[in-house]
C-alpha positions in Angstrom: 42.0 101.6 112.1 44.7 102.6 114.9 42.1 105.1 116.2 39.6 102.3 116.4 42.1 100.0 118.2 42.8 102.8 120.8 39.0 103.0 121.4 38.8 99.4 121.7 41.8 98.9 124.2 40.3 101.8 126.3 37.1 99.8 126.8 38.9 96.4 127.3 42.7 96.6 127.7 42.9 93.0 128.4 41.6 91.8 125.0 43.8 91.3 122.0 41.1 92.6 119.5 43.6 92.0 116.5 43.0 88.3 117.0 39.5 88.3 118.0 36.8 87.4 115.3 33.7 86.8 117.6 33.6 89.7 119.9 30.0 89.9 120.1 29.2 85.9 119.7 31.7 85.0 122.3 30.4 87.8 124.9 33.7 89.7 125.0 31.8 92.8 124.3 28.5 93.4 126.1 25.5 95.7 125.6 27.1 98.3 127.7 30.5 98.3 126.0 28.5 98.4 122.7 26.8 101.8 123.8 30.1 103.3 124.9 31.8 102.0 121.7 29.1 103.5 119.4 29.4 106.8 121.2 33.2 106.8 120.6 33.1 105.9 117.1 30.4 108.3 116.3 32.8 111.1 117.8 36.1 109.9 116.7 35.1 109.3 113.1 32.4 111.7 112.6 29.7 109.1 111.7 26.3 108.2 112.9 26.0 104.6 113.8 22.2 104.0 113.4 19.9 101.4 114.8 20.0 99.2 111.9 23.9 99.2 112.0 23.8 97.7 115.5 24.2 94.0 114.0 26.5 91.5 115.5 28.3 90.8 112.5 29.2 94.7 112.2 31.0 94.3 115.8 32.5 90.8 115.9 36.0 91.9 114.8 37.8 95.0 114.5 38.1 94.5 110.6 34.0 94.3 110.4 33.8 97.5 112.5 36.3 99.4 110.3 34.4 98.2 107.2 31.1 99.8 108.8 33.0 102.8 109.6 34.3 103.4 106.2 30.8 102.7 104.7 29.2 105.3 107.1 31.9 107.8 106.1 31.2 107.2 102.4 27.3 107.6 102.9 27.8 111.1 104.0 
């Protein structure tokens, strides 16, 4: 989780990601942020976020992102 928070803080240092639950729904992360974020997640966690994983609910909070990452790691 710490590595994910570092990645997110690198994208948007002004956001308190630990508290946010609607990162996509509230427009805190936009499509450009998501493209960068997915690339970072793929590299840092050695997973492949696929198109079908690109659902807003997977990116609305740090917890949901981490759940997605763990699921992808377990699929390998």
